[in-house]
C-alpha positions in Angstrom: 54.3 108.0 109.3 56.7 106.5 111.3 59.7 107.1 108.7 58.5 111.0 109.0 58.6 110.8 112.8 62.1 109.4 112.7 63.8 111.7 110.2 62.2 114.6 112.4 64.4 113.7 115.6 66.7 116.1 114.8 64.5 119.0 114.4 62.5 118.5 117.3 62.9 120.1 120.7 64.2 118.0 123.7 60.9 116.9 125.1 59.2 116.7 121.4 61.8 114.4 120.8 61.5 112.1 124.3 57.6 111.7 123.0 58.9 110.8 119.5 61.2 108.0 120.7 58.5 106.6 122.9 56.0 106.4 120.1 58.9 104.9 117.8 59.6 102.2 120.4 56.6 101.0 120.7 53.7 102.5 118.5 50.8 100.0 119.2 51.0 101.1 122.8 51.0 104.6 121.9 47.3 103.7 120.0 46.3 102.1 123.5 47.7 105.4 125.7 45.8 108.2 127.2 47.6 111.6 127.1 48.7 111.3 130.7 50.0 107.6 129.9 52.1 108.8 126.7 53.5 111.7 128.7 54.4 109.7 131.7 55.9 106.9 129.1 58.0 109.3 127.9 59.0 111.4 131.2 57.5 114.6 129.7 54.3 117.1 130.4 51.1 116.5 128.4 51.6 119.9 127.1 55.0 118.5 125.2 53.1 115.8 124.1 50.3 117.9 122.8 53.4 120.1 120.9 54.9 116.8 119.2 51.3 115.8 118.1 51.1 119.4 116.3 54.7 119.6 115.3 53.8 116.1 113.2 50.9 117.9 111.4 48.1 116.7 113.5 44.8 118.9 115.3 45.9 117.1 118.7 46.5 113.9 120.7 43.5 112.0 119.3 43.8 113.2 115.9 47.3 111.7 116.0 46.3 108.6 117.5 43.6 107.9 114.9 46.4 108.7 112.4 48.7 106.2 113.9 46.2 103.6 114.3 45.2 103.9 110.5 49.0 103.7 109.7 49.7 100.5 111.7 46.6 99.2 110.3 47.8 99.5 106.8 51.5 98.4 107.3 49.9 95.3 108.6 47.8 94.8 105.3 51.0 95.2 103.4 53.2 92.7 105.6 50.3 90.1 105.1 50.1 90.6 101.4 53.9 90.2 101.2 53.8 87.1 103.0 51.1 85.7 100.6 52.2 83.5 97.6 50.8 85.5 94.4 49.2 84.1 91.6 51.4 83.8 88.6 50.6 85.7 85.2 49.9 82.5 83.5 47.0 82.2 85.7 45.3 84.3 82.5 43.1 82.6 80.6 42.0 83.1 76.8 38.7 84.1 77.8 40.0 86.9 80.1 38.4 90.5 79.4 41.1 93.2 78.9 39.8 94.7 82.2 40.2 91.4 83.8 43.8 90.7 82.4 44.4 94.8 82.9 43.7 93.6 86.8 45.6 90.7 87.3 49.0 92.1 85.5 48.8 95.2 87.4 48.3 93.4 91.0 51.3 91.1 90.0 53.4 94.3 89.8 52.1 95.6 93.0 52.6 92.4 94.8 56.3 92.3 93.4 57.2 95.6 94.5 55.6 95.1 98.2 57.7 92.0 98.1 60.6 94.1 97.5 60.3 96.6 99.8 59.7 94.1 102.9 62.4 92.1 101.9 65.1 94.9 100.8 67.8 95.1 103.1 68.9 99.0 103.8 72.4 98.0 105.2 73.1 95.9 102.0 71.8 98.5 99.7 73.9 101.2 101.6 77.0 98.9 101.3 76.2 98.7 97.4 75.7 102.5 96.9 79.1 103.3 99.2 81.0 100.9 96.5 79.6 102.6 93.4 80.1 106.0 95.2 83.7 105.2 95.7 84.6 103.3 92.5 87.2 104.8 90.3 84.7 103.2 87.1 81.6 101.2 87.2 80.6 98.8 84.1 76.7 97.9 84.3 75.9 94.7 82.4 72.5 92.8 82.2 71.3 90.7 79.0 67.5 90.2 77.7 65.1 92.2 79.8 67.8 92.8 82.2 69.7 94.3 79.4 67.1 96.8 79.4 67.3 97.5 83.0 71.2 97.9 83.0 70.4 100.7 80.5 68.3 102.5 82.9 70.8 101.9 85.6 73.5 104.2 83.4 71.0 106.7 82.4 70.3 107.4 86.1 74.0 106.6 87.4 76.2 108.3 85.0 74.8 111.6 86.1 76.3 111.3 89.8 79.5 109.2 89.0 82.4 109.9 86.8 82.9 107.1 85.0 80.2 104.9 84.5 79.6 102.4 81.3 76.8 99.7 80.2 76.5 97.0 77.6 74.3 94.3 76.9 76.4 92.7 74.6 78.2 89.2 75.4 81.6 90.4 73.8 81.5 93.7 75.0 80.7 93.0 78.4 83.5 90.3 78.9 86.1 93.0 77.4 84.7 95.5 79.8 85.2 93.3 82.8 88.6 92.0 82.0 89.8 95.9 82.0 88.2 96.3 85.7 90.6 96.0 88.5 90.7 96.9 92.3 88.9 99.9 93.2 86.4 99.1 90.3 82.6 98.0 90.5 81.1 95.5 88.4 77.3 96.1 88.5 75.5 92.6 87.1 72.0 92.6 86.4 69.8 89.4 85.9 66.7 88.3 86.9 67.8 84.5 86.8 71.2 84.5 88.3 72.1 82.0 85.6 72.8 83.9 82.4 76.2 82.4 81.1 77.3 85.9 79.5 76.7 87.6 82.9 78.3 85.0 85.0 81.6 85.0 83.1 81.7 88.8 83.3 81.4 88.5 87.1 83.8 85.8 87.1 86.2 88.2 84.9 85.9 91.0 87.1 86.4 89.6 90.3 89.7 87.7 89.1 90.8 91.2 88.6 90.0 92.4 91.9 87.0 94.5 91.2 83.8 94.5 93.5 81.0 92.7 92.2 77.4 94.0 93.0 74.4 91.9 91.8 70.9 92.6 91.3 69.1 88.9 90.7 67.3 86.5 92.8 69.0 85.3 95.7 70.4 81.6 95.9 71.4 81.9 92.2 74.6 81.2 90.8 75.4 85.1 90.1 74.4 85.7 93.9 77.1 83.5 95.0 79.7 84.9 92.8 78.9 88.5 94.2 80.5 90.8 96.9 77.3 92.2 97.6 73.9 91.0 96.8 70.7 92.8 96.1 68.3 90.1 95.8 64.9 90.5 93.9 62.9 87.1 94.3 59.6 87.6 91.9 57.9 83.8 90.9 57.3 84.6 87.1 56.4 82.1 84.3 59.2 83.5 81.5 58.2 80.7 79.3 54.9 81.9 79.2 56.0 85.8 78.6 58.3 88.2 79.0 59.4 89.1 82.4 57.3 92.3 83.8 56.8 92.1 87.3 60.4 91.3 88.1 61.9 93.7 85.8 59.6 96.6 87.7 61.0 95.2 91.0 64.6 95.8 89.0 63.6 98.9 88.1 62.2 100.3 91.3 65.3 98.8 93.1 67.7 100.7 90.9 65.9 103.6 91.7 66.5 103.1 95.3 70.1 102.5 94.7 70.3 105.7 92.7 69.1 107.8 95.6 71.2 106.1 97.9 74.3 106.7 96.0 73.2 110.4 95.8 73.3 110.3 99.4 76.9 109.2 99.4 77.7 112.7 98.1 80.3 111.1 95.4 83.2 113.4 94.5 82.3 116.1 92.2 78.5 115.5 92.4 77.9 118.9 92.5 79.7 120.3 90.2 78.1 117.2 87.5 74.9 118.1 88.0 75.2 121.8 87.7 76.7 121.3 84.4 74.0 119.0 83.0 71.4 121.3 84.5 73.2 124.8 82.5 73.1 122.5 79.3 69.7 121.2 79.5 68.8 124.7 80.1 70.5 125.9 77.0 69.2 123.4 75.0 65.6 124.3 76.1 66.3 128.0 75.5 67.7 127.4 71.9 65.5 128.3 69.0 64.4 125.9 66.2 66.4 126.6 63.4 64.6 126.1 60.0 66.1 123.2 57.7 68.1 124.4 54.6 66.3 124.9 51.7 68.0 121.9 49.9 66.7 119.6 52.4 63.3 120.6 51.9 62.8 121.4 48.6 64.5 118.9 45.8 66.9 120.0 43.3 65.6 120.9 39.9 67.0 118.3 37.3 
């Protein structure tokens, strides 16, 4: 709700914008305010406050205050959840029912996303997006489960950027990193931040003058070698299972990074997206051609 109010500032009239800024500056006080008190704090008339409430989608001042109070309460619950240590998925027991096990897995995923949201630094994300948007070439690397995330990142970013490649093969990663130089970016993805092949690729890329962006856990060797660190800290016992919650957090972070790159309006973005859209539209309209008879009926001997 507060994000929506902040994003609407440019569209509001001067008096309504003054109310919006007052609400954003101290939303808790706004919940306690009367109509006259909020108008006085904002330095506007009471009708201006009412117009602001209606422009925000509420019936009136009291309706707005109720919505704001609910938003603040929900935010407080999420913040408390982000601070609580989450139970490991290894708490699953052999006697768990499918319903119980499913609930534990999904709760673990939800907790990982809440933690990511609360700890992700928007300024760092914007720096990473700017580096990608202005890069001459982007090479994405990952291994194991993070290799699948690397391929997903390629699937998203190649639409926005002119030169993007991805690899989960150690030899190809090293060779690709060796071709990077100033103005290029290596996007390295690793849950543990200790994978030898990813560390090698990061070191090679930095030696060549490329910028290294890491999606990894904090305080890891990969994080230390990166120029820009996007950290994903998820407690997960990978000795018991394949990474799940951490993979979901990485994928969500890649989504956020992709949107941030798009907001940077990389050169040629509109042209690339238009051509992709046109090609896809053409494929959807193309009639299905029947296979040749020789492929359907064996030749007589």
